[in-house]
PyMOL Python script that loads the backbone (N, CA, C, O; Angstrom):
from pymol import cmd

cmd.read_pdbstr("""\
ATOM      1  N   UNK A   1       9.871  -9.656 240.578  1.00  0.00           N
ATOM      2  CA  UNK A   1      10.472  -8.687 239.687  1.00  0.00           C
ATOM      3  C   UNK A   1       9.434  -7.619 239.394  1.00  0.00           C
ATOM      4  O   UNK A   1       8.278  -7.952 239.132  1.00  0.00           O
ATOM      5  N   UNK A   2       9.797  -6.382 239.428  1.00  0.00           N
ATOM      6  CA  UNK A   2       8.884  -5.279 239.156  1.00  0.00           C
ATOM      7  C   UNK A   2       9.377  -4.523 237.923  1.00  0.00           C
ATOM      8  O   UNK A   2      10.546  -4.146 237.845  1.00  0.00           O
ATOM      9  N   UNK A   3       8.479  -4.305 236.962  1.00  0.00           N
ATOM     10  CA  UNK A   3       8.778  -3.539 235.761  1.00  0.00           C
ATOM     11  C   UNK A   3       8.023  -2.222 235.870  1.00  0.00           C
ATOM     12  O   UNK A   3       6.804  -2.229 236.036  1.00  0.00           O
ATOM     13  N   UNK A   4       8.712  -1.103 235.782  1.00  0.00           N
ATOM     14  CA  UNK A   4       8.118   0.226 235.936  1.00  0.00           C
ATOM     15  C   UNK A   4       7.846   0.829 234.562  1.00  0.00           C
ATOM     16  O   UNK A   4       8.757   0.982 233.748  1.00  0.00           O
ATOM     17  N   UNK A   5       6.581   1.169 234.312  1.00  0.00           N
ATOM     18  CA  UNK A   5       6.185   1.798 233.052  1.00  0.00           C
ATOM     19  C   UNK A   5       5.825   3.244 233.364  1.00  0.00           C
ATOM     20  O   UNK A   5       4.810   3.504 234.010  1.00  0.00           O
ATOM     21  N   UNK A   6       6.643   4.185 232.913  1.00  0.00           N
ATOM     22  CA  UNK A   6       6.517   5.588 233.305  1.00  0.00           C
ATOM     23  C   UNK A   6       5.437   6.357 232.567  1.00  0.00           C
ATOM     24  O   UNK A   6       4.882   5.875 231.580  1.00  0.00           O
ATOM     25  N   UNK A   7       5.137   7.569 233.057  1.00  0.00           N
ATOM     26  CA  UNK A   7       4.060   8.382 232.512  1.00  0.00           C
ATOM     27  C   UNK A   7       4.250   8.803 231.059  1.00  0.00           C
ATOM     28  O   UNK A   7       3.257   8.949 230.346  1.00  0.00           O
ATOM     29  N   UNK A   8       5.465   9.004 230.594  1.00  0.00           N
ATOM     30  CA  UNK A   8       5.689   9.403 229.200  1.00  0.00           C
ATOM     31  C   UNK A   8       5.233   8.291 228.250  1.00  0.00           C
ATOM     32  O   UNK A   8       4.636   8.567 227.210  1.00  0.00           O
ATOM     33  N   UNK A   9       5.511   7.062 228.604  1.00  0.00           N
ATOM     34  CA  UNK A   9       5.094   5.922 227.776  1.00  0.00           C
ATOM     35  C   UNK A   9       3.581   5.766 227.837  1.00  0.00           C
ATOM     36  O   UNK A   9       2.941   5.547 226.808  1.00  0.00           O
ATOM     37  N   UNK A  10       3.010   5.875 229.012  1.00  0.00           N
ATOM     38  CA  UNK A  10       1.569   5.715 229.190  1.00  0.00           C
ATOM     39  C   UNK A  10       0.805   6.742 228.354  1.00  0.00           C
ATOM     40  O   UNK A  10      -0.218   6.408 227.756  1.00  0.00           O
ATOM     41  N   UNK A  11       1.286   7.980 228.303  1.00  0.00           N
ATOM     42  CA  UNK A  11       0.601   9.050 227.577  1.00  0.00           C
ATOM     43  C   UNK A  11       0.505   8.757 226.084  1.00  0.00           C
ATOM     44  O   UNK A  11      -0.436   9.212 225.434  1.00  0.00           O
ATOM     45  N   UNK A  12       1.453   8.010 225.525  1.00  0.00           N
ATOM     46  CA  UNK A  12       1.465   7.721 224.091  1.00  0.00           C
ATOM     47  C   UNK A  12       0.596   6.524 223.717  1.00  0.00           C
ATOM     48  O   UNK A  12       0.240   6.360 222.550  1.00  0.00           O
ATOM     49  N   UNK A  13       0.255   5.696 224.683  1.00  0.00           N
ATOM     50  CA  UNK A  13      -0.389   4.429 224.375  1.00  0.00           C
ATOM     51  C   UNK A  13      -1.869   4.422 224.721  1.00  0.00           C
ATOM     52  O   UNK A  13      -2.294   5.014 225.713  1.00  0.00           O
ATOM     53  N   UNK A  14      -2.641   3.745 223.889  1.00  0.00           N
ATOM     54  CA  UNK A  14      -4.051   3.567 224.182  1.00  0.00           C
ATOM     55  C   UNK A  14      -4.291   2.291 224.960  1.00  0.00           C
ATOM     56  O   UNK A  14      -5.126   2.255 225.864  1.00  0.00           O
ATOM     57  N   UNK A  15      -3.564   1.246 224.614  1.00  0.00           N
ATOM     58  CA  UNK A  15      -3.697  -0.028 225.330  1.00  0.00           C
ATOM     59  C   UNK A  15      -2.361  -0.773 225.281  1.00  0.00           C
ATOM     60  O   UNK A  15      -1.571  -0.608 224.351  1.00  0.00           O
ATOM     61  N   UNK A  16      -2.138  -1.573 226.279  1.00  0.00           N
ATOM     62  CA  UNK A  16      -0.899  -2.323 226.356  1.00  0.00           C
ATOM     63  C   UNK A  16      -1.050  -3.473 227.329  1.00  0.00           C
ATOM     64  O   UNK A  16      -1.942  -3.470 228.177  1.00  0.00           O
ATOM     65  N   UNK A  17      -0.171  -4.457 227.201  1.00  0.00           N
ATOM     66  CA  UNK A  17      -0.179  -5.601 228.111  1.00  0.00           C
ATOM     67  C   UNK A  17       1.233  -6.138 228.256  1.00  0.00           C
ATOM     68  O   UNK A  17       2.086  -5.937 227.392  1.00  0.00           O
ATOM     69  N   UNK A  18       1.461  -6.822 229.360  1.00  0.00           N
ATOM     70  CA  UNK A  18       2.744  -7.444 229.656  1.00  0.00           C
ATOM     71  C   UNK A  18       2.483  -8.918 229.914  1.00  0.00           C
ATOM     72  O   UNK A  18       1.542  -9.276 230.621  1.00  0.00           O
ATOM     73  N   UNK A  19       3.321  -9.773 229.336  1.00  0.00           N
ATOM     74  CA  UNK A  19       3.217 -11.215 229.509  1.00  0.00           C
ATOM     75  C   UNK A  19       4.542 -11.755 230.027  1.00  0.00           C
ATOM     76  O   UNK A  19       5.597 -11.168 229.788  1.00  0.00           O
ATOM     77  N   UNK A  20       4.483 -12.879 230.739  1.00  0.00           N
ATOM     78  CA  UNK A  20       5.692 -13.549 231.216  1.00  0.00           C
ATOM     79  C   UNK A  20       5.627 -15.026 230.837  1.00  0.00           C
ATOM     80  O   UNK A  20       4.552 -15.625 230.807  1.00  0.00           O
ATOM     81  N   UNK A  21       6.780 -15.596 230.552  1.00  0.00           N
ATOM     82  CA  UNK A  21       6.885 -17.016 230.243  1.00  0.00           C
ATOM     83  C   UNK A  21       7.956 -17.622 231.145  1.00  0.00           C
ATOM     84  O   UNK A  21       8.996 -17.013 231.400  1.00  0.00           O
ATOM     85  N   UNK A  22       7.681 -18.826 231.619  1.00  0.00           N
ATOM     86  CA  UNK A  22       8.627 -19.517 232.496  1.00  0.00           C
ATOM     87  C   UNK A  22       9.181 -20.771 231.836  1.00  0.00           C
ATOM     88  O   UNK A  22       9.847 -21.580 232.482  1.00  0.00           O
ATOM     89  N   UNK A  23       8.897 -20.929 230.521  1.00  0.00           N
ATOM     90  CA  UNK A  23       9.359 -22.115 229.794  1.00  0.00           C
ATOM     91  C   UNK A  23      10.001 -21.736 228.453  1.00  0.00           C
ATOM     92  O   UNK A  23       9.848 -22.448 227.461  1.00  0.00           O
ATOM     93  N   UNK A  24      10.713 -20.620 228.436  1.00  0.00           N
ATOM     94  CA  UNK A  24      11.434 -20.218 227.232  1.00  0.00           C
ATOM     95  C   UNK A  24      10.555 -19.656 226.130  1.00  0.00           C
ATOM     96  O   UNK A  24      10.975 -19.611 224.974  1.00  0.00           O
ATOM     97  N   UNK A  25       9.342 -19.227 226.463  1.00  0.00           N
ATOM     98  CA  UNK A  25       8.465 -18.617 225.474  1.00  0.00           C
ATOM     99  C   UNK A  25       7.447 -19.557 224.857  1.00  0.00           C
ATOM    100  O   UNK A  25       6.746 -19.168 223.923  1.00  0.00           O
ATOM    101  N   UNK A  26       7.344 -20.793 225.357  1.00  0.00           N
ATOM    102  CA  UNK A  26       6.335 -21.715 224.825  1.00  0.00           C
ATOM    103  C   UNK A  26       4.929 -21.305 225.261  1.00  0.00           C
ATOM    104  O   UNK A  26       4.002 -21.304 224.450  1.00  0.00           O
ATOM    105  N   UNK A  27       4.771 -20.961 226.530  1.00  0.00           N
ATOM    106  CA  UNK A  27       3.489 -20.531 227.085  1.00  0.00           C
ATOM    107  C   UNK A  27       3.661 -19.147 227.690  1.00  0.00           C
ATOM    108  O   UNK A  27       4.671 -18.865 228.334  1.00  0.00           O
ATOM    109  N   UNK A  28       2.670 -18.283 227.483  1.00  0.00           N
ATOM    110  CA  UNK A  28       2.719 -16.917 227.999  1.00  0.00           C
ATOM    111  C   UNK A  28       1.573 -16.682 228.961  1.00  0.00           C
ATOM    112  O   UNK A  28       0.456 -17.149 228.737  1.00  0.00           O
ATOM    113  N   UNK A  29       1.857 -15.946 230.049  1.00  0.00           N
ATOM    114  CA  UNK A  29       0.870 -15.660 231.092  1.00  0.00           C
ATOM    115  C   UNK A  29       0.770 -14.153 231.267  1.00  0.00           C
ATOM    116  O   UNK A  29       1.776 -13.455 231.392  1.00  0.00           O
ATOM    117  N   UNK A  30      -0.458 -13.671 231.273  1.00  0.00           N
ATOM    118  CA  UNK A  30      -0.675 -12.228 231.442  1.00  0.00           C
ATOM    119  C   UNK A  30      -0.213 -11.804 232.832  1.00  0.00           C
ATOM    120  O   UNK A  30      -0.468 -12.495 233.819  1.00  0.00           O
ATOM    121  N   UNK A  31       0.464 -10.669 232.898  1.00  0.00           N
ATOM    122  CA  UNK A  31       0.983 -10.125 234.153  1.00  0.00           C
ATOM    123  C   UNK A  31       0.042  -9.020 234.626  1.00  0.00           C
ATOM    124  O   UNK A  31      -0.370  -8.165 233.842  1.00  0.00           O
ATOM    125  N   UNK A  32      -0.288  -9.049 235.897  1.00  0.00           N
ATOM    126  CA  UNK A  32      -1.172  -8.033 236.464  1.00  0.00           C
ATOM    127  C   UNK A  32      -0.427  -6.711 236.551  1.00  0.00           C
ATOM    128  O   UNK A  32       0.709  -6.652 237.021  1.00  0.00           O
ATOM    129  N   UNK A  33      -1.082  -5.655 236.093  1.00  0.00           N
ATOM    130  CA  UNK A  33      -0.517  -4.313 236.135  1.00  0.00           C
ATOM    131  C   UNK A  33      -1.188  -3.520 237.246  1.00  0.00           C
ATOM    132  O   UNK A  33      -2.408  -3.573 237.402  1.00  0.00           O
ATOM    133  N   UNK A  34      -0.399  -2.791 238.013  1.00  0.00           N
ATOM    134  CA  UNK A  34      -0.895  -2.012 239.143  1.00  0.00           C
ATOM    135  C   UNK A  34      -0.455  -0.569 238.971  1.00  0.00           C
ATOM    136  O   UNK A  34       0.718  -0.292 238.720  1.00  0.00           O
ATOM    137  N   UNK A  35      -1.409   0.354 239.109  1.00  0.00           N
ATOM    138  CA  UNK A  35      -1.064   1.781 238.992  1.00  0.00           C
ATOM    139  C   UNK A  35      -0.707   2.329 240.368  1.00  0.00           C
ATOM    140  O   UNK A  35      -1.459   2.184 241.332  1.00  0.00           O
ATOM    141  N   UNK A  36       0.467   2.964 240.433  1.00  0.00           N
ATOM    142  CA  UNK A  36       0.921   3.613 241.661  1.00  0.00           C
ATOM    143  C   UNK A  36       1.365   5.012 241.266  1.00  0.00           C
ATOM    144  O   UNK A  36       2.382   5.184 240.594  1.00  0.00           O
ATOM    145  N   UNK A  37       0.601   6.003 241.683  1.00  0.00           N
ATOM    146  CA  UNK A  37       0.894   7.380 241.281  1.00  0.00           C
ATOM    147  C   UNK A  37       0.764   7.509 239.780  1.00  0.00           C
ATOM    148  O   UNK A  37      -0.247   7.097 239.211  1.00  0.00           O
ATOM    149  N   UNK A  38       1.759   8.070 239.129  1.00  0.00           N
ATOM    150  CA  UNK A  38       1.739   8.231 237.680  1.00  0.00           C
ATOM    151  C   UNK A  38       2.392   7.089 236.925  1.00  0.00           C
ATOM    152  O   UNK A  38       2.617   7.203 235.720  1.00  0.00           O
ATOM    153  N   UNK A  39       2.700   5.997 237.599  1.00  0.00           N
ATOM    154  CA  UNK A  39       3.394   4.872 236.983  1.00  0.00           C
ATOM    155  C   UNK A  39       2.545   3.613 237.064  1.00  0.00           C
ATOM    156  O   UNK A  39       1.678   3.484 237.927  1.00  0.00           O
ATOM    157  N   UNK A  40       2.810   2.692 236.152  1.00  0.00           N
ATOM    158  CA  UNK A  40       2.224   1.359 236.208  1.00  0.00           C
ATOM    159  C   UNK A  40       3.342   0.372 236.511  1.00  0.00           C
ATOM    160  O   UNK A  40       4.442   0.487 235.969  1.00  0.00           O
ATOM    161  N   UNK A  41       3.065  -0.587 237.367  1.00  0.00           N
ATOM    162  CA  UNK A  41       4.034  -1.625 237.713  1.00  0.00           C
ATOM    163  C   UNK A  41       3.491  -2.976 237.281  1.00  0.00           C
ATOM    164  O   UNK A  41       2.317  -3.280 237.495  1.00  0.00           O
ATOM    165  N   UNK A  42       4.343  -3.778 236.679  1.00  0.00           N
ATOM    166  CA  UNK A  42       4.001  -5.150 236.328  1.00  0.00           C
ATOM    167  C   UNK A  42       4.676  -6.044 237.368  1.00  0.00           C
ATOM    168  O   UNK A  42       5.900  -6.178 237.378  1.00  0.00           O
ATOM    169  N   UNK A  43       3.880  -6.647 238.233  1.00  0.00           N
ATOM    170  CA  UNK A  43       4.418  -7.493 239.304  1.00  0.00           C
ATOM    171  C   UNK A  43       4.454  -8.936 238.819  1.00  0.00           C
ATOM    172  O   UNK A  43       3.412  -9.547 238.582  1.00  0.00           O
ATOM    173  N   UNK A  44       5.655  -9.471 238.674  1.00  0.00           N
ATOM    174  CA  UNK A  44       5.843 -10.826 238.160  1.00  0.00           C
ATOM    175  C   UNK A  44       6.176 -11.748 239.318  1.00  0.00           C
ATOM    176  O   UNK A  44       7.137 -11.518 240.052  1.00  0.00           O
ATOM    177  N   UNK A  45       5.377 -12.791 239.479  1.00  0.00           N
ATOM    178  CA  UNK A  45       5.630 -13.776 240.534  1.00  0.00           C
ATOM    179  C   UNK A  45       6.557 -14.848 239.970  1.00  0.00           C
ATOM    180  O   UNK A  45       6.158 -15.653 239.129  1.00  0.00           O
ATOM    181  N   UNK A  46       7.790 -14.845 240.443  1.00  0.00           N
ATOM    182  CA  UNK A  46       8.781 -15.792 239.949  1.00  0.00           C
ATOM    183  C   UNK A  46       8.422 -17.213 240.352  1.00  0.00           C
ATOM    184  O   UNK A  46       7.834 -17.430 241.411  1.00  0.00           O
ATOM    185  N   UNK A  47       8.775 -18.189 239.505  1.00  0.00           N
ATOM    186  CA  UNK A  47       8.527 -19.583 239.860  1.00  0.00           C
ATOM    187  C   UNK A  47       9.422 -20.009 241.017  1.00  0.00           C
ATOM    188  O   UNK A  47      10.475 -19.414 241.251  1.00  0.00           O
ATOM    189  N   UNK A  48       8.995 -21.044 241.739  1.00  0.00           N
ATOM    190  CA  UNK A  48       9.766 -21.531 242.885  1.00  0.00           C
ATOM    191  C   UNK A  48      11.035 -22.256 242.440  1.00  0.00           C
ATOM    192  O   UNK A  48      12.030 -22.261 243.165  1.00  0.00           O
ATOM    193  N   UNK A  49      11.010 -22.861 241.267  1.00  0.00           N
ATOM    194  CA  UNK A  49      12.181 -23.615 240.811  1.00  0.00           C
ATOM    195  C   UNK A  49      13.138 -22.716 240.025  1.00  0.00           C
ATOM    196  O   UNK A  49      12.709 -21.724 239.435  1.00  0.00           O
ATOM    197  N   UNK A  50      14.414 -23.051 240.014  1.00  0.00           N
ATOM    198  CA  UNK A  50      15.388 -22.260 239.261  1.00  0.00           C
ATOM    199  C   UNK A  50      15.088 -22.296 237.762  1.00  0.00           C
ATOM    200  O   UNK A  50      14.552 -23.279 237.249  1.00  0.00           O
ATOM    201  N   UNK A  51      15.432 -21.236 237.084  1.00  0.00           N
ATOM    202  CA  UNK A  51      15.228 -21.167 235.640  1.00  0.00           C
ATOM    203  C   UNK A  51      15.300 -19.728 235.168  1.00  0.00           C
ATOM    204  O   UNK A  51      15.977 -18.895 235.771  1.00  0.00           O
ATOM    205  N   UNK A  52      14.601 -19.448 234.091  1.00  0.00           N
ATOM    206  CA  UNK A  52      14.615 -18.118 233.498  1.00  0.00           C
ATOM    207  C   UNK A  52      13.194 -17.623 233.284  1.00  0.00           C
ATOM    208  O   UNK A  52      12.266 -18.411 233.105  1.00  0.00           O
ATOM    209  N   UNK A  53      13.041 -16.311 233.304  1.00  0.00           N
ATOM    210  CA  UNK A  53      11.770 -15.671 233.004  1.00  0.00           C
ATOM    211  C   UNK A  53      11.937 -14.869 231.726  1.00  0.00           C
ATOM    212  O   UNK A  53      12.870 -14.076 231.597  1.00  0.00           O
ATOM    213  N   UNK A  54      11.026 -15.079 230.782  1.00  0.00           N
ATOM    214  CA  UNK A  54      11.002 -14.303 229.540  1.00  0.00           C
ATOM    215  C   UNK A  54       9.882 -13.284 229.643  1.00  0.00           C
ATOM    216  O   UNK A  54       8.876 -13.537 230.306  1.00  0.00           O
ATOM    217  N   UNK A  55      10.038 -12.143 229.002  1.00  0.00           N
ATOM    218  CA  UNK A  55       9.058 -11.073 229.074  1.00  0.00           C
ATOM    219  C   UNK A  55       8.621 -10.653 227.672  1.00  0.00           C
ATOM    220  O   UNK A  55       9.410 -10.668 226.727  1.00  0.00           O
ATOM    221  N   UNK A  56       7.341 -10.277 227.562  1.00  0.00           N
ATOM    222  CA  UNK A  56       6.808  -9.755 226.302  1.00  0.00           C
ATOM    223  C   UNK A  56       5.866  -8.600 226.632  1.00  0.00           C
ATOM    224  O   UNK A  56       4.972  -8.738 227.467  1.00  0.00           O
ATOM    225  N   UNK A  57       6.068  -7.477 225.981  1.00  0.00           N
ATOM    226  CA  UNK A  57       5.191  -6.314 226.158  1.00  0.00           C
ATOM    227  C   UNK A  57       4.643  -5.922 224.796  1.00  0.00           C
ATOM    228  O   UNK A  57       5.379  -5.862 223.811  1.00  0.00           O
ATOM    229  N   UNK A  58       3.344  -5.656 224.749  1.00  0.00           N
ATOM    230  CA  UNK A  58       2.689  -5.216 223.525  1.00  0.00           C
ATOM    231  C   UNK A  58       1.979  -3.905 223.814  1.00  0.00           C
ATOM    232  O   UNK A  58       1.293  -3.771 224.828  1.00  0.00           O
ATOM    233  N   UNK A  59       2.145  -2.943 222.921  1.00  0.00           N
ATOM    234  CA  UNK A  59       1.513  -1.636 223.093  1.00  0.00           C
ATOM    235  C   UNK A  59       0.858  -1.225 221.775  1.00  0.00           C
ATOM    236  O   UNK A  59       1.318  -1.589 220.693  1.00  0.00           O
ATOM    237  N   UNK A  60      -0.232  -0.454 221.894  1.00  0.00           N
ATOM    238  CA  UNK A  60      -0.935   0.054 220.716  1.00  0.00           C
ATOM    239  C   UNK A  60      -1.465   1.437 221.024  1.00  0.00           C
ATOM    240  O   UNK A  60      -1.712   1.773 222.182  1.00  0.00           O
ATOM    241  N   UNK A  61      -1.643   2.253 219.968  1.00  0.00           N
ATOM    242  CA  UNK A  61      -2.267   3.558 220.177  1.00  0.00           C
ATOM    243  C   UNK A  61      -3.500   3.664 219.297  1.00  0.00           C
ATOM    244  O   UNK A  61      -3.828   2.734 218.560  1.00  0.00           O
ATOM    245  N   UNK A  62      -4.177   4.789 219.376  1.00  0.00           N
ATOM    246  CA  UNK A  62      -5.491   4.949 218.744  1.00  0.00           C
ATOM    247  C   UNK A  62      -5.477   4.765 217.227  1.00  0.00           C
ATOM    248  O   UNK A  62      -6.523   4.470 216.648  1.00  0.00           O
ATOM    249  N   UNK A  63      -4.350   4.925 216.575  1.00  0.00           N
ATOM    250  CA  UNK A  63      -4.257   4.717 215.120  1.00  0.00           C
ATOM    251  C   UNK A  63      -4.079   3.236 214.784  1.00  0.00           C
ATOM    252  O   UNK A  63      -3.888   2.884 213.619  1.00  0.00           O
ATOM    253  N   UNK A  64      -4.138   2.390 215.768  1.00  0.00           N
ATOM    254  CA  UNK A  64      -4.038   0.925 215.636  1.00  0.00           C
ATOM    255  C   UNK A  64      -2.653   0.440 215.234  1.00  0.00           C
ATOM    256  O   UNK A  64      -2.509  -0.695 214.779  1.00  0.00           O
ATOM    257  N   UNK A  65      -1.650   1.262 215.390  1.00  0.00           N
ATOM    258  CA  UNK A  65      -0.276   0.796 215.225  1.00  0.00           C
ATOM    259  C   UNK A  65       0.112   0.064 216.493  1.00  0.00           C
ATOM    260  O   UNK A  65      -0.244   0.484 217.595  1.00  0.00           O
ATOM    261  N   UNK A  66       0.841  -1.030 216.340  1.00  0.00           N
ATOM    262  CA  UNK A  66       1.253  -1.802 217.510  1.00  0.00           C
ATOM    263  C   UNK A  66       2.746  -2.085 217.461  1.00  0.00           C
ATOM    264  O   UNK A  66       3.376  -2.042 216.405  1.00  0.00           O
ATOM    265  N   UNK A  67       3.286  -2.373 218.626  1.00  0.00           N
ATOM    266  CA  UNK A  67       4.668  -2.805 218.751  1.00  0.00           C
ATOM    267  C   UNK A  67       4.709  -3.889 219.820  1.00  0.00           C
ATOM    268  O   UNK A  67       4.021  -3.800 220.838  1.00  0.00           O
ATOM    269  N   UNK A  68       5.521  -4.910 219.578  1.00  0.00           N
ATOM    270  CA  UNK A  68       5.704  -5.984 220.550  1.00  0.00           C
ATOM    271  C   UNK A  68       7.196  -6.186 220.759  1.00  0.00           C
ATOM    272  O   UNK A  68       7.961  -6.298 219.801  1.00  0.00           O
ATOM    273  N   UNK A  69       7.598  -6.232 222.019  1.00  0.00           N
ATOM    274  CA  UNK A  69       9.005  -6.474 222.374  1.00  0.00           C
ATOM    275  C   UNK A  69       9.054  -7.753 223.199  1.00  0.00           C
ATOM    276  O   UNK A  69       8.377  -7.860 224.221  1.00  0.00           O
ATOM    277  N   UNK A  70       9.850  -8.717 222.761  1.00  0.00           N
ATOM    278  CA  UNK A  70       9.994  -9.986 223.476  1.00  0.00           C
ATOM    279  C   UNK A  70      11.443 -10.160 223.887  1.00  0.00           C
ATOM    280  O   UNK A  70      12.355  -9.973 223.081  1.00  0.00           O
ATOM    281  N   UNK A  71      11.648 -10.517 225.139  1.00  0.00           N
ATOM    282  CA  UNK A  71      12.997 -10.796 225.647  1.00  0.00           C
ATOM    283  C   UNK A  71      12.983 -12.209 226.226  1.00  0.00           C
ATOM    284  O   UNK A  71      12.439 -12.445 227.305  1.00  0.00           O
ATOM    285  N   UNK A  72      13.588 -13.145 225.495  1.00  0.00           N
ATOM    286  CA  UNK A  72      13.690 -14.520 225.980  1.00  0.00           C
ATOM    287  C   UNK A  72      14.841 -14.572 226.984  1.00  0.00           C
ATOM    288  O   UNK A  72      15.918 -14.028 226.739  1.00  0.00           O
ATOM    289  N   UNK A  73      14.599 -15.228 228.107  1.00  0.00           N
ATOM    290  CA  UNK A  73      15.565 -15.297 229.218  1.00  0.00           C
ATOM    291  C   UNK A  73      15.940 -13.891 229.695  1.00  0.00           C
ATOM    292  O   UNK A  73      17.117 -13.545 229.787  1.00  0.00           O
ATOM    293  N   UNK A  74      14.923 -13.099 229.992  1.00  0.00           N
ATOM    294  CA  UNK A  74      15.140 -11.722 230.446  1.00  0.00           C
ATOM    295  C   UNK A  74      15.924 -11.683 231.749  1.00  0.00           C
ATOM    296  O   UNK A  74      16.778 -10.817 231.936  1.00  0.00           O
ATOM    297  N   UNK A  75      15.642 -12.611 232.646  1.00  0.00           N
ATOM    298  CA  UNK A  75      16.417 -12.693 233.887  1.00  0.00           C
ATOM    299  C   UNK A  75      16.325 -14.094 234.457  1.00  0.00           C
ATOM    300  O   UNK A  75      15.414 -14.855 234.129  1.00  0.00           O
ATOM    301  N   UNK A  76      17.280 -14.426 235.315  1.00  0.00           N
ATOM    302  CA  UNK A  76      17.360 -15.756 235.924  1.00  0.00           C
ATOM    303  C   UNK A  76      16.726 -15.755 237.301  1.00  0.00           C
ATOM    304  O   UNK A  76      16.738 -14.751 238.014  1.00  0.00           O
ATOM    305  N   UNK A  77      16.166 -16.916 237.659  1.00  0.00           N
ATOM    306  CA  UNK A  77      15.625 -17.146 238.999  1.00  0.00           C
ATOM    307  C   UNK A  77      16.389 -18.337 239.569  1.00  0.00           C
ATOM    308  O   UNK A  77      16.495 -19.378 238.921  1.00  0.00           O
ATOM    309  N   UNK A  78      16.913 -18.187 240.763  1.00  0.00           N
ATOM    310  CA  UNK A  78      17.673 -19.267 241.387  1.00  0.00           C
ATOM    311  C   UNK A  78      17.086 -19.600 242.747  1.00  0.00           C
ATOM    312  O   UNK A  78      16.678 -18.706 243.488  1.00  0.00           O
ATOM    313  N   UNK A  79      17.043 -20.878 243.075  1.00  0.00           N
ATOM    314  CA  UNK A  79      16.577 -21.294 244.397  1.00  0.00           C
ATOM    315  C   UNK A  79      17.561 -20.806 245.452  1.00  0.00           C
ATOM    316  O   UNK A  79      17.163 -20.419 246.551  1.00  0.00           O
ATOM    317  N   UNK A  80      18.847 -20.826 245.113  1.00  0.00           N
ATOM    318  CA  UNK A  80      19.900 -20.356 246.009  1.00  0.00           C
ATOM    319  C   UNK A  80      20.520 -19.105 245.388  1.00  0.00           C
ATOM    320  O   UNK A  80      21.143 -19.200 244.331  1.00  0.00           O
ATOM    321  N   UNK A  81      20.367 -17.925 246.020  1.00  0.00           N
ATOM    322  CA  UNK A  81      20.922 -16.696 245.427  1.00  0.00           C
ATOM    323  C   UNK A  81      22.407 -16.806 245.097  1.00  0.00           C
ATOM    324  O   UNK A  81      22.871 -16.131 244.178  1.00  0.00           O
ATOM    325  N   UNK A  82      23.157 -17.622 245.806  1.00  0.00           N
ATOM    326  CA  UNK A  82      24.574 -17.800 245.531  1.00  0.00           C
ATOM    327  C   UNK A  82      24.834 -18.472 244.194  1.00  0.00           C
ATOM    328  O   UNK A  82      25.916 -18.326 243.625  1.00  0.00           O
ATOM    329  N   UNK A  83      23.852 -19.206 243.690  1.00  0.00           N
ATOM    330  CA  UNK A  83      23.979 -19.886 242.407  1.00  0.00           C
ATOM    331  C   UNK A  83      24.228 -18.878 241.289  1.00  0.00           C
ATOM    332  O   UNK A  83      25.036 -19.140 240.398  1.00  0.00           O
ATOM    333  N   UNK A  84      23.560 -17.747 241.319  1.00  0.00           N
ATOM    334  CA  UNK A  84      23.767 -16.733 240.283  1.00  0.00           C
ATOM    335  C   UNK A  84      25.120 -16.069 240.416  1.00  0.00           C
ATOM    336  O   UNK A  84      25.784 -15.808 239.413  1.00  0.00           O
ATOM    337  N   UNK A  85      25.537 -15.793 241.637  1.00  0.00           N
ATOM    338  CA  UNK A  85      26.814 -15.134 241.864  1.00  0.00           C
ATOM    339  C   UNK A  85      27.950 -16.010 241.349  1.00  0.00           C
ATOM    340  O   UNK A  85      28.902 -15.502 240.758  1.00  0.00           O
ATOM    341  N   UNK A  86      27.860 -17.329 241.567  1.00  0.00           N
ATOM    342  CA  UNK A  86      28.903 -18.238 241.119  1.00  0.00           C
ATOM    343  C   UNK A  86      29.011 -18.281 239.599  1.00  0.00           C
ATOM    344  O   UNK A  86      30.097 -18.506 239.065  1.00  0.00           O
ATOM    345  N   UNK A  87      27.892 -18.069 238.890  1.00  0.00           N
ATOM    346  CA  UNK A  87      27.906 -18.084 237.427  1.00  0.00           C
ATOM    347  C   UNK A  87      28.146 -16.704 236.829  1.00  0.00           C
ATOM    348  O   UNK A  87      28.069 -16.531 235.612  1.00  0.00           O
ATOM    349  N   UNK A  88      28.436 -15.720 237.680  1.00  0.00           N
ATOM    350  CA  UNK A  88      28.715 -14.350 237.259  1.00  0.00           C
ATOM    351  C   UNK A  88      27.561 -13.724 236.474  1.00  0.00           C
ATOM    352  O   UNK A  88      27.780 -12.947 235.545  1.00  0.00           O
ATOM    353  N   UNK A  89      26.320 -14.075 236.860  1.00  0.00           N
ATOM    354  CA  UNK A  89      25.144 -13.454 236.278  1.00  0.00           C
ATOM    355  C   UNK A  89      24.663 -12.359 237.230  1.00  0.00           C
ATOM    356  O   UNK A  89      24.998 -12.351 238.414  1.00  0.00           O
ATOM    357  N   UNK A  90      23.867 -11.431 236.682  1.00  0.00           N
ATOM    358  CA  UNK A  90      23.266 -10.431 237.554  1.00  0.00           C
ATOM    359  C   UNK A  90      22.208 -11.108 238.413  1.00  0.00           C
ATOM    360  O   UNK A  90      21.467 -11.964 237.930  1.00  0.00           O
ATOM    361  N   UNK A  91      22.137 -10.735 239.665  1.00  0.00           N
ATOM    362  CA  UNK A  91      21.186 -11.345 240.582  1.00  0.00           C
ATOM    363  C   UNK A  91      19.925 -10.506 240.677  1.00  0.00           C
ATOM    364  O   UNK A  91      19.994  -9.303 240.927  1.00  0.00           O
ATOM    365  N   UNK A  92      18.776 -11.132 240.479  1.00  0.00           N
ATOM    366  CA  UNK A  92      17.491 -10.467 240.628  1.00  0.00           C
ATOM    367  C   UNK A  92      16.736 -11.158 241.750  1.00  0.00           C
ATOM    368  O   UNK A  92      16.739 -12.385 241.850  1.00  0.00           O
ATOM    369  N   UNK A  93      16.105 -10.384 242.573  1.00  0.00           N
ATOM    370  CA  UNK A  93      15.332 -10.952 243.671  1.00  0.00           C
ATOM    371  C   UNK A  93      13.871 -10.677 243.399  1.00  0.00           C
ATOM    372  O   UNK A  93      13.496  -9.524 243.188  1.00  0.00           O
ATOM    373  N   UNK A  94      13.041 -11.691 243.398  1.00  0.00           N
ATOM    374  CA  UNK A  94      11.623 -11.525 243.078  1.00  0.00           C
ATOM    375  C   UNK A  94      10.728 -11.933 244.201  1.00  0.00           C
ATOM    376  O   UNK A  94       9.506 -11.849 244.078  1.00  0.00           O
TER     377      UNK A  94
END
""", "prot")
cmd.dss("prot")
cmd.show_as("cartoon", "prot")
cmd.util.cbc("prot")
cmd.orient("prot")
């Protein structure tokens, strides 16, 4: 899964990080960010087993104000892509 962080957001922030959880938010793992042109991409390596991926992004600017956005079960991962189609969920390929 790739998360695109655009230049308008980057210009406002002094520091930020993206985390992913594969157990419903019990444990969080830092996601590597890669700069491509004027954008940053967060490349998330999906687990091999079926389940859900939760996402958390934290941003701060020079005045030390921060914001954190957490999405539990942001998207599903299925061993068989047809499994998602049968449950009428959106299919994500990672």
